[in-house]
TORSE-662376 format. One record per residue (C-alpha): residue in one letter; y negated, z, x. Coordinates in steps of 0.001 Angstrom, whole numbers, padded with zeros to 6 digits, always signed. Layout:
// TORSE-662376
AYZX/...
***
This chain:
// TORSE-662376
M-022870+005100-026506/D-025948+003907-024506/Y-025300+002692-020873/Q-027956+002000-018535/V-026672-000819-016680/K-028644-002813-013505/I-027488-005812-012136/E-028984-007052-009243/D-032689-005619-009559/R-033078-005958-013410/E-031852-002882-015977/Y-030638-003427-019333/I-030125-000631-022067/V-026317-001564-023040/T-025251+000216-026651/I-021466-000239-027500/D-020249+001294-030650/P-016341+001405-030548/A-016141+002281-033885/T-016463-001131-035269/H-013646-004092-034500/P-014304-005683-032514/P-016934-003077-030881/Q-020781-004245-031819/I-022685-004693-028515/K-026295-004759-028023/V-028572-005322-024980/D-031963-003922-025013/G-031403-003457-028779/V-030251-007398-029737/P-027164-007573-030915/V-024931-009576-028904/E-021770-011605-030227/T-018764-011203-027763/K-015336-011338-027354/F-013237-010802-024265/S-009931-010141-022844/T-008682-008327-019954/R-005763-007687-017511/S-004394-004425-017883/D-006161-002921-014923/N-009500-004339-016219/S-010463-005976-013107/E-010097-009540-014497/I-012258-010474-017793/Q-012469-013458-019812/L-015632-013042-021723/L-017110-015032-024665/M-020989-014078-024802/D-023246-016184-027449/N-020770-018994-027523/R-020698-019373-023219/S-017450-018343-021525/Y-017320-016381-018451/D-014649-015562-015944/I-015343-012202-014155/E-013624-010366-011707/V-014515-006653-011117/V-014145-004583-007864/K-014734-001238-007574/Q-015121-000822-003989/K-014131+002086-001378/G-017534+004169-000176/R-019328+003455-003504/Q-020110+005685-006106/N-018601+006166-009882/G-020211+003305-011963/D-021078+000977-008852/F-019208-002132-008902/S-019042-005648-007079/V-018999-008415-010180/F-017768-011935-009183/I-018901-014449-011727/Y-016982-017885-010937/G-017401-016735-007253/R-020484-015588-007341/E-021065-012019-006196/F-023553-009473-008391/S-023961-005676-007703/L-023591-004017-010524/Y-024411-000302-011751/A-023626+001595-015124/E-023935+004962-016278/D-023721+007023-019260/E-026850+008037-021383/R-025963+011413-020032/L-025778+010911-016394/A-028753+009178-016430/K-030699+011531-018152/I-029205+014546-015576/R-030604+012114-012868/E-033561+012413-014049/V-033607+015819-014889/A-032882+016215-011371/G-035317+013701-009842/L-032631+011546-008564/G-032524+008123-008238/P-029689+005661-009723/G-026400+006825-008059/G-026361+003147-006477/D-028832+004055-004238/T-026624+005803-001332/R-024452+003499-000226/K-023526+003835+003638/E-020364+001766+003660/L-019673-001794+002874/H-016258-003027+002304/A-014299-006389+001413/P-014119-007250-002272/M-011117-009408-001680/P-008831-010643+001044/G-010225-013435+003088/L-011419-014580+006478/V-014673-013778+007995/T-016347-017269+009066/K-019863-015622+009703/V-021428-012613+010627/L-025096-012436+010096/K-026734-009674+011219/N-026257-007144+014130/P-026093-003611+014629/G-029793-002330+014573/D-030973-004545+012209/Q-033283-003374+009314/V-031852-005197+006135/S-033014-005546+002824/R-031181-005151-000612/G-029521-008554-001442/E-029818-009473+001971/S-026661-011790+003382/L-024948-009830+006395/I-021426-011832+006340/I-019581-014406+004751/V-016210-014196+004038/E-013674-017292+002904/A-011581-016371+000244/M-009630-018952-002187/K-011186-021957-000741/M-014734-020629-001486/E-017377-018888+000723/N-018467-015669-000987/E-021936-014318+000952/L-021976-010289+000791/K-025041-009096+000703/S-026541-005437+001532/L-026669-002971-001740/I-028987-001210-000322/D-032523-000929+001878/G-031271+000226+005258/T-030390+000064+009038/I-026665-001322+010029/K-025469+000945+012176/E-021995-000577+012974/I-020222-003897+011976/K-016471-003106+011754/V-015573-007144+011498/K-015962-010077+013583/E-015551-013903+012805/G-012625-015111+012823/Q-011026-011840+011546/S-009031-011310+008498/V-009811-008723+006023/D-007736-007088+003351/K-009121-006089+000174/N-011325-002815+000635/A-011791-003134+004674/L-014669-001921+005746/M-017099-003899+006891/V-020398-002913+007752/L-021957+000900+008287/F-025263+001929+007482/E-027615+004515+008857/
***
């Protein structure tokens, strides 16, 4: 099965052959040697890829479409959108952009403490621009805009504790 995967601003075609054991994976047609283990809910992955080890946390946030995730690798957040080839073809034929382009909300990917709010309502922001800094597990995490747009409302304040999936920012 082929998947169109977008990580930040880079796009890849990932092919997974589940009939092989372990599953054979290709990225843009190039075979990639991988070994991985996951928690039962698939939210944490230990990945060995091309002899490099990665600890990955995958967070599906409220307010986002299916296939749209935040991925944390050693505390650094990446936006990831993945869809199978059938859905990608339907979107293409219908003249629609990728499903990840319509998000109107930003939710906390983890519980933590808001240490800094970097933007204000009415501010124009670009995709990837830092909006809020949240301290979690003794690390500062920059929460970034997933779209180009205008901030309608900021639902949190500096010094406020937030739960996982708490609504933080609304976009117009």
